[in-house]
KEKETOR-633762 format. One record per residue (C-alpha): residue number from 1; residue in three letters; x, y, z. Coordinates in Angstrom, 1 decimal. Layout:
KEKETOR-633762
pt nr: NUM rest: ALA X: X Y: Y Z: Z
...
END
This chain:
KEKETOR-633762
pt nr: 1 rest: UNK X: -0.1 Y: -0.3 Z: 0.0
pt nr: 2 rest: UNK X: 1.2 Y: 3.2 Z: -1.0
pt nr: 3 rest: UNK X: 0.3 Y: 6.2 Z: 1.3
pt nr: 4 rest: UNK X: 0.8 Y: 9.8 Z: 1.1
pt nr: 5 rest: UNK X: 0.7 Y: 11.8 Z: 4.6
pt nr: 6 rest: UNK X: 0.0 Y: 15.2 Z: 4.6
pt nr: 7 rest: UNK X: 0.9 Y: 17.8 Z: 7.5
pt nr: 8 rest: UNK X: 2.2 Y: 21.3 Z: 7.8
pt nr: 9 rest: UNK X: 3.9 Y: 20.4 Z: 11.3
pt nr: 10 rest: UNK X: 6.7 Y: 18.3 Z: 10.4
pt nr: 11 rest: UNK X: 6.4 Y: 17.0 Z: 14.7
pt nr: 12 rest: UNK X: 3.1 Y: 15.4 Z: 13.5
pt nr: 13 rest: UNK X: 4.4 Y: 14.2 Z: 10.4
pt nr: 14 rest: UNK X: 6.9 Y: 12.2 Z: 12.2
pt nr: 15 rest: UNK X: 5.2 Y: 10.6 Z: 14.6
pt nr: 16 rest: UNK X: 2.6 Y: 9.5 Z: 12.0
pt nr: 17 rest: UNK X: 5.6 Y: 8.0 Z: 9.6
pt nr: 18 rest: UNK X: 6.4 Y: 6.2 Z: 12.7
pt nr: 19 rest: UNK X: 3.3 Y: 4.9 Z: 13.5
pt nr: 20 rest: UNK X: 3.0 Y: 3.7 Z: 10.0
pt nr: 21 rest: UNK X: 6.2 Y: 1.8 Z: 9.6
pt nr: 22 rest: UNK X: 5.4 Y: 0.5 Z: 13.0
pt nr: 23 rest: UNK X: 2.3 Y: -1.3 Z: 11.4
pt nr: 24 rest: UNK X: 4.3 Y: -2.7 Z: 8.7
pt nr: 25 rest: UNK X: 3.8 Y: 0.2 Z: 5.9
pt nr: 26 rest: UNK X: 6.8 Y: 1.2 Z: 4.4
pt nr: 27 rest: UNK X: 5.6 Y: 2.9 Z: 0.9
pt nr: 28 rest: UNK X: 4.9 Y: 6.3 Z: 2.4
pt nr: 29 rest: UNK X: 5.6 Y: 9.9 Z: 0.9
pt nr: 30 rest: UNK X: 5.6 Y: 13.3 Z: 3.1
pt nr: 31 rest: UNK X: 4.7 Y: 16.7 Z: 2.5
pt nr: 32 rest: UNK X: 4.0 Y: 19.7 Z: 4.2
pt nr: 33 rest: UNK X: 2.1 Y: 21.7 Z: 2.6
pt nr: 34 rest: UNK X: -0.8 Y: 21.4 Z: -0.3
pt nr: 35 rest: UNK X: 1.5 Y: 22.5 Z: -3.6
pt nr: 36 rest: UNK X: 4.2 Y: 19.5 Z: -2.6
pt nr: 37 rest: UNK X: 0.7 Y: 16.7 Z: -2.3
pt nr: 38 rest: UNK X: -0.6 Y: 18.0 Z: -5.4
pt nr: 39 rest: UNK X: 2.8 Y: 17.1 Z: -7.2
pt nr: 40 rest: UNK X: 3.6 Y: 14.1 Z: -5.3
pt nr: 41 rest: UNK X: 0.0 Y: 12.8 Z: -6.6
pt nr: 42 rest: UNK X: 0.8 Y: 13.8 Z: -10.6
pt nr: 43 rest: UNK X: 3.6 Y: 11.9 Z: -10.2
pt nr: 44 rest: UNK X: 2.5 Y: 9.0 Z: -8.2
pt nr: 45 rest: UNK X: -0.6 Y: 6.7 Z: -7.7
pt nr: 46 rest: UNK X: -1.1 Y: 6.7 Z: -4.2
pt nr: 47 rest: UNK X: -3.7 Y: 3.9 Z: -2.0
pt nr: 48 rest: UNK X: -4.4 Y: 6.2 Z: 0.6
pt nr: 49 rest: UNK X: -3.5 Y: 9.7 Z: 1.6
pt nr: 50 rest: UNK X: -3.4 Y: 10.7 Z: 5.7
pt nr: 51 rest: UNK X: -4.9 Y: 14.3 Z: 5.1
pt nr: 52 rest: UNK X: -4.7 Y: 17.2 Z: 7.7
pt nr: 53 rest: UNK X: -7.4 Y: 19.6 Z: 7.9
pt nr: 54 rest: UNK X: -5.9 Y: 22.4 Z: 9.7
pt nr: 55 rest: UNK X: -3.3 Y: 23.9 Z: 7.3
pt nr: 56 rest: UNK X: -2.3 Y: 27.5 Z: 6.0
pt nr: 57 rest: UNK X: -3.2 Y: 28.4 Z: 2.6
pt nr: 58 rest: UNK X: -5.2 Y: 25.5 Z: 1.2
pt nr: 59 rest: UNK X: -7.2 Y: 23.8 Z: 4.0
pt nr: 60 rest: UNK X: -7.0 Y: 20.0 Z: 4.0
pt nr: 61 rest: UNK X: -11.0 Y: 20.1 Z: 3.0
pt nr: 62 rest: UNK X: -9.9 Y: 22.1 Z: -0.3
pt nr: 63 rest: UNK X: -6.9 Y: 19.9 Z: -0.8
pt nr: 64 rest: UNK X: -8.9 Y: 17.0 Z: -0.4
pt nr: 65 rest: UNK X: -11.3 Y: 17.6 Z: -3.6
pt nr: 66 rest: UNK X: -8.6 Y: 18.6 Z: -5.8
pt nr: 67 rest: UNK X: -6.7 Y: 15.0 Z: -5.1
pt nr: 68 rest: UNK X: -10.0 Y: 13.6 Z: -5.6
pt nr: 69 rest: UNK X: -10.5 Y: 15.0 Z: -9.3
pt nr: 70 rest: UNK X: -6.5 Y: 14.3 Z: -9.7
pt nr: 71 rest: UNK X: -6.8 Y: 10.8 Z: -8.8
pt nr: 72 rest: UNK X: -11.0 Y: 9.3 Z: -8.8
pt nr: 73 rest: UNK X: -10.1 Y: 6.4 Z: -6.9
pt nr: 74 rest: UNK X: -7.4 Y: 8.2 Z: -4.0
pt nr: 75 rest: UNK X: -9.0 Y: 7.0 Z: -0.6
pt nr: 76 rest: UNK X: -8.9 Y: 9.9 Z: 2.4
pt nr: 77 rest: UNK X: -8.3 Y: 9.6 Z: 6.1
pt nr: 78 rest: UNK X: -8.5 Y: 12.9 Z: 7.6
pt nr: 79 rest: UNK X: -7.1 Y: 13.7 Z: 11.1
pt nr: 80 rest: UNK X: -7.6 Y: 17.0 Z: 12.8
pt nr: 81 rest: UNK X: -7.6 Y: 18.2 Z: 16.2
pt nr: 82 rest: UNK X: -11.0 Y: 19.3 Z: 16.1
pt nr: 83 rest: UNK X: -14.3 Y: 17.6 Z: 15.5
pt nr: 84 rest: UNK X: -16.8 Y: 19.8 Z: 13.7
pt nr: 85 rest: UNK X: -15.4 Y: 19.1 Z: 9.8
pt nr: 86 rest: UNK X: -16.5 Y: 15.4 Z: 9.8
pt nr: 87 rest: UNK X: -19.7 Y: 15.6 Z: 7.8
pt nr: 88 rest: UNK X: -17.9 Y: 18.2 Z: 5.1
pt nr: 89 rest: UNK X: -15.2 Y: 15.0 Z: 5.0
pt nr: 90 rest: UNK X: -17.5 Y: 13.0 Z: 4.6
pt nr: 91 rest: UNK X: -19.5 Y: 14.5 Z: 1.8
pt nr: 92 rest: UNK X: -16.0 Y: 14.5 Z: -0.2
pt nr: 93 rest: UNK X: -16.0 Y: 11.1 Z: 0.3
pt nr: 94 rest: UNK X: -13.4 Y: 10.3 Z: 2.7
pt nr: 95 rest: UNK X: -13.1 Y: 7.0 Z: 4.4
pt nr: 96 rest: UNK X: -12.2 Y: 8.1 Z: 8.1
pt nr: 97 rest: UNK X: -11.8 Y: 10.6 Z: 10.0
pt nr: 98 rest: UNK X: -9.4 Y: 10.9 Z: 12.9
pt nr: 99 rest: UNK X: -9.2 Y: 13.4 Z: 16.0
pt nr: 100 rest: UNK X: -5.5 Y: 14.1 Z: 17.0
pt nr: 101 rest: UNK X: -4.0 Y: 12.7 Z: 19.3
pt nr: 102 rest: UNK X: -5.3 Y: 8.9 Z: 17.6
pt nr: 103 rest: UNK X: -3.9 Y: 6.1 Z: 18.8
pt nr: 104 rest: UNK X: -2.1 Y: 3.4 Z: 17.0
pt nr: 105 rest: UNK X: -5.1 Y: 1.3 Z: 17.2
pt nr: 106 rest: UNK X: -7.4 Y: 3.8 Z: 15.4
pt nr: 107 rest: UNK X: -5.5 Y: 4.5 Z: 12.7
pt nr: 108 rest: UNK X: -5.0 Y: 0.9 Z: 11.8
pt nr: 109 rest: UNK X: -8.9 Y: 0.7 Z: 12.1
pt nr: 110 rest: UNK X: -9.7 Y: 3.1 Z: 9.4
pt nr: 111 rest: UNK X: -6.7 Y: 1.5 Z: 7.5
pt nr: 112 rest: UNK X: -8.7 Y: -1.7 Z: 7.4
pt nr: 113 rest: UNK X: -11.4 Y: 0.2 Z: 6.6
pt nr: 114 rest: UNK X: -9.8 Y: 1.5 Z: 3.0
pt nr: 115 rest: UNK X: -8.3 Y: -2.1 Z: 2.6
pt nr: 116 rest: UNK X: -12.1 Y: -3.5 Z: 2.8
pt nr: 117 rest: UNK X: -13.7 Y: -0.9 Z: 0.5
pt nr: 118 rest: UNK X: -11.1 Y: -1.8 Z: -1.7
pt nr: 119 rest: UNK X: -12.3 Y: -5.1 Z: -1.9
pt nr: 120 rest: UNK X: -15.7 Y: -5.3 Z: -1.7
pt nr: 121 rest: UNK X: -17.9 Y: -6.8 Z: -4.8
pt nr: 122 rest: UNK X: -18.8 Y: -3.2 Z: -7.3
pt nr: 123 rest: UNK X: -21.6 Y: -5.5 Z: -8.5
pt nr: 124 rest: UNK X: -23.4 Y: -6.2 Z: -5.2
pt nr: 125 rest: UNK X: -27.3 Y: -5.2 Z: -5.9
pt nr: 126 rest: UNK X: -30.4 Y: -5.8 Z: -3.5
pt nr: 127 rest: UNK X: -33.5 Y: -7.1 Z: -5.2
pt nr: 128 rest: UNK X: -36.2 Y: -5.4 Z: -3.8
pt nr: 129 rest: UNK X: -40.0 Y: -5.4 Z: -4.6
pt nr: 130 rest: UNK X: -43.2 Y: -3.3 Z: -3.9
pt nr: 131 rest: UNK X: -46.1 Y: -4.6 Z: -5.1
pt nr: 132 rest: UNK X: -45.5 Y: -5.5 Z: -8.1
pt nr: 133 rest: UNK X: -42.4 Y: -4.0 Z: -8.6
pt nr: 134 rest: UNK X: -39.0 Y: -4.9 Z: -8.6
pt nr: 135 rest: UNK X: -35.9 Y: -2.8 Z: -7.7
pt nr: 136 rest: UNK X: -32.4 Y: -3.7 Z: -7.9
pt nr: 137 rest: UNK X: -30.8 Y: -1.6 Z: -5.9
pt nr: 138 rest: UNK X: -27.1 Y: -0.6 Z: -5.0
pt nr: 139 rest: UNK X: -26.0 Y: 0.1 Z: -1.8
pt nr: 140 rest: UNK X: -25.6 Y: 3.7 Z: -2.9
pt nr: 141 rest: UNK X: -29.0 Y: 3.9 Z: -4.1
pt nr: 142 rest: UNK X: -30.0 Y: 3.7 Z: -0.2
pt nr: 143 rest: UNK X: -30.4 Y: 6.2 Z: 2.0
pt nr: 144 rest: UNK X: -31.9 Y: 4.0 Z: 4.8
pt nr: 145 rest: UNK X: -32.8 Y: 0.8 Z: 6.2
pt nr: 146 rest: UNK X: -35.8 Y: 0.3 Z: 8.4
pt nr: 147 rest: UNK X: -36.7 Y: -2.4 Z: 10.0
pt nr: 148 rest: UNK X: -40.4 Y: -4.3 Z: 9.4
pt nr: 149 rest: UNK X: -41.2 Y: -7.3 Z: 11.3
pt nr: 150 rest: UNK X: -38.7 Y: -10.3 Z: 9.3
pt nr: 151 rest: UNK X: -38.1 Y: -8.2 Z: 6.5
pt nr: 152 rest: UNK X: -36.7 Y: -4.5 Z: 5.7
pt nr: 153 rest: UNK X: -37.6 Y: -1.7 Z: 4.0
pt nr: 154 rest: UNK X: -35.3 Y: -0.1 Z: 1.7
pt nr: 155 rest: UNK X: -35.4 Y: 3.8 Z: 1.1
pt nr: 156 rest: UNK X: -34.1 Y: 4.8 Z: -1.6
pt nr: 157 rest: UNK X: -35.2 Y: 7.6 Z: -4.6
pt nr: 158 rest: UNK X: -38.1 Y: 5.1 Z: -5.5
pt nr: 159 rest: UNK X: -39.6 Y: 5.0 Z: -2.5
pt nr: 160 rest: UNK X: -39.8 Y: 2.1 Z: -0.1
pt nr: 161 rest: UNK X: -39.4 Y: -1.0 Z: -1.3
pt nr: 162 rest: UNK X: -39.0 Y: -4.6 Z: 1.0
pt nr: 163 rest: UNK X: -36.5 Y: -6.9 Z: 1.3
pt nr: 164 rest: UNK X: -36.8 Y: -10.1 Z: 2.5
pt nr: 165 rest: UNK X: -34.1 Y: -10.1 Z: 5.2
pt nr: 166 rest: UNK X: -33.5 Y: -9.5 Z: 9.1
pt nr: 167 rest: UNK X: -31.9 Y: -6.2 Z: 9.7
pt nr: 168 rest: UNK X: -29.1 Y: -8.0 Z: 11.6
pt nr: 169 rest: UNK X: -28.7 Y: -10.1 Z: 8.5
pt nr: 170 rest: UNK X: -28.8 Y: -7.3 Z: 6.5
pt nr: 171 rest: UNK X: -26.4 Y: -4.9 Z: 8.5
pt nr: 172 rest: UNK X: -23.6 Y: -7.8 Z: 7.9
pt nr: 173 rest: UNK X: -23.8 Y: -7.7 Z: 4.2
pt nr: 174 rest: UNK X: -23.6 Y: -3.8 Z: 4.3
pt nr: 175 rest: UNK X: -20.8 Y: -3.0 Z: 6.3
pt nr: 176 rest: UNK X: -18.5 Y: -2.9 Z: 3.8
pt nr: 177 rest: UNK X: -20.8 Y: -0.1 Z: 2.0
pt nr: 178 rest: UNK X: -20.3 Y: 2.6 Z: 4.4
pt nr: 179 rest: UNK X: -23.7 Y: 1.8 Z: 7.0
pt nr: 180 rest: UNK X: -24.0 Y: 2.3 Z: 10.3
pt nr: 181 rest: UNK X: -26.6 Y: 0.6 Z: 12.6
pt nr: 182 rest: UNK X: -27.6 Y: 3.5 Z: 14.6
pt nr: 183 rest: UNK X: -31.3 Y: 2.2 Z: 16.0
pt nr: 184 rest: UNK X: -32.2 Y: -1.5 Z: 16.4
pt nr: 185 rest: UNK X: -34.6 Y: -1.0 Z: 13.6
pt nr: 186 rest: UNK X: -32.1 Y: 2.1 Z: 11.3
pt nr: 187 rest: UNK X: -29.1 Y: 1.2 Z: 9.3
pt nr: 188 rest: UNK X: -28.2 Y: 4.7 Z: 7.6
pt nr: 189 rest: UNK X: -25.9 Y: 5.6 Z: 4.6
pt nr: 190 rest: UNK X: -23.6 Y: 7.7 Z: 6.0
pt nr: 191 rest: UNK X: -23.3 Y: 9.7 Z: 2.6
pt nr: 192 rest: UNK X: -26.3 Y: 10.2 Z: 2.1
pt nr: 193 rest: UNK X: -26.5 Y: 11.8 Z: 5.3
pt nr: 194 rest: UNK X: -27.5 Y: 15.8 Z: 4.8
pt nr: 195 rest: UNK X: -27.4 Y: 17.3 Z: 8.2
pt nr: 196 rest: UNK X: -27.4 Y: 15.6 Z: 12.1
pt nr: 197 rest: UNK X: -28.7 Y: 17.4 Z: 15.2
pt nr: 198 rest: UNK X: -28.4 Y: 16.8 Z: 19.0
pt nr: 199 rest: UNK X: -31.7 Y: 16.1 Z: 20.3
pt nr: 200 rest: UNK X: -33.2 Y: 15.2 Z: 23.5
pt nr: 201 rest: UNK X: -31.2 Y: 12.5 Z: 25.9
pt nr: 202 rest: UNK X: -28.0 Y: 13.1 Z: 23.1
pt nr: 203 rest: UNK X: -29.5 Y: 11.4 Z: 20.9
pt nr: 204 rest: UNK X: -29.0 Y: 12.5 Z: 17.1
pt nr: 205 rest: UNK X: -31.3 Y: 12.9 Z: 14.4
pt nr: 206 rest: UNK X: -30.7 Y: 12.5 Z: 10.8
pt nr: 207 rest: UNK X: -31.8 Y: 14.4 Z: 7.5
pt nr: 208 rest: UNK X: -30.8 Y: 13.5 Z: 4.3
pt nr: 209 rest: UNK X: -29.8 Y: 14.5 Z: 0.5
pt nr: 210 rest: UNK X: -32.8 Y: 15.4 Z: -1.3
pt nr: 211 rest: UNK X: -35.7 Y: 13.6 Z: 0.7
pt nr: 212 rest: UNK X: -37.3 Y: 14.8 Z: 3.1
pt nr: 213 rest: UNK X: -37.2 Y: 12.3 Z: 5.7
pt nr: 214 rest: UNK X: -35.7 Y: 12.3 Z: 9.2
pt nr: 215 rest: UNK X: -34.9 Y: 9.4 Z: 11.6
pt nr: 216 rest: UNK X: -33.7 Y: 9.5 Z: 14.8
pt nr: 217 rest: UNK X: -30.8 Y: 7.2 Z: 16.5
pt nr: 218 rest: UNK X: -31.7 Y: 5.2 Z: 20.0
pt nr: 219 rest: UNK X: -29.3 Y: 6.8 Z: 23.2
pt nr: 220 rest: UNK X: -26.9 Y: 3.4 Z: 22.4
pt nr: 221 rest: UNK X: -26.9 Y: 4.2 Z: 18.7
pt nr: 222 rest: UNK X: -26.0 Y: 7.9 Z: 18.9
pt nr: 223 rest: UNK X: -23.4 Y: 7.2 Z: 21.8
pt nr: 224 rest: UNK X: -21.7 Y: 4.6 Z: 19.2
pt nr: 225 rest: UNK X: -22.1 Y: 6.6 Z: 16.1
pt nr: 226 rest: UNK X: -20.3 Y: 9.4 Z: 17.8
pt nr: 227 rest: UNK X: -17.5 Y: 7.0 Z: 18.6
pt nr: 228 rest: UNK X: -17.1 Y: 5.8 Z: 15.2
pt nr: 229 rest: UNK X: -16.6 Y: 9.0 Z: 13.8
pt nr: 230 rest: UNK X: -15.6 Y: 11.2 Z: 16.8
pt nr: 231 rest: UNK X: -18.4 Y: 14.1 Z: 16.4
pt nr: 232 rest: UNK X: -19.9 Y: 15.8 Z: 19.2
END
């Protein structure tokens, strides 16, 4: 795996490089500003970039867009000392978001997720039904999944359709397709999130791109979501 690490702080670059070496990753290129990062991606193909958000001049978020434009299949893990950029990071297509100071275990978990996504079946589809109509849905077509007795309801742009599986079983199938369990009755596609807000009992309310639906997490679901993505 070839990895580009981008941070304007020399100590942060050195620490991250040591951590990656400890985890067994040897092909590492360093960049301490946006220009050198862009030049590196133009010269070589990378599997992953670990990108600091808070840099002078071009921010990490802006640089993330530019790097993905240059190399469409580039996986991005953002790193920052602040938590408020998480939603924008996932909008860019980031596969991970690390809040400094992060541990070796957190870093490795994020990298393993990149590896899983690289291996996932791009032809994976779910055949669902609504009345006499059948839909062959890609995971990215689905906003969220709702449990309904022994079946589940898939919410897509076509509306709701039924899929004959328990939500716990479907959760396993969608594990590598950016779906997260936020309630015993709900799985959500994190790439479809438009906004999220904290409501009573520290639960989270989610709204989605292009549809008016809103769903609420359970208290435990919100806790697990915050832990997974380090959002406040």
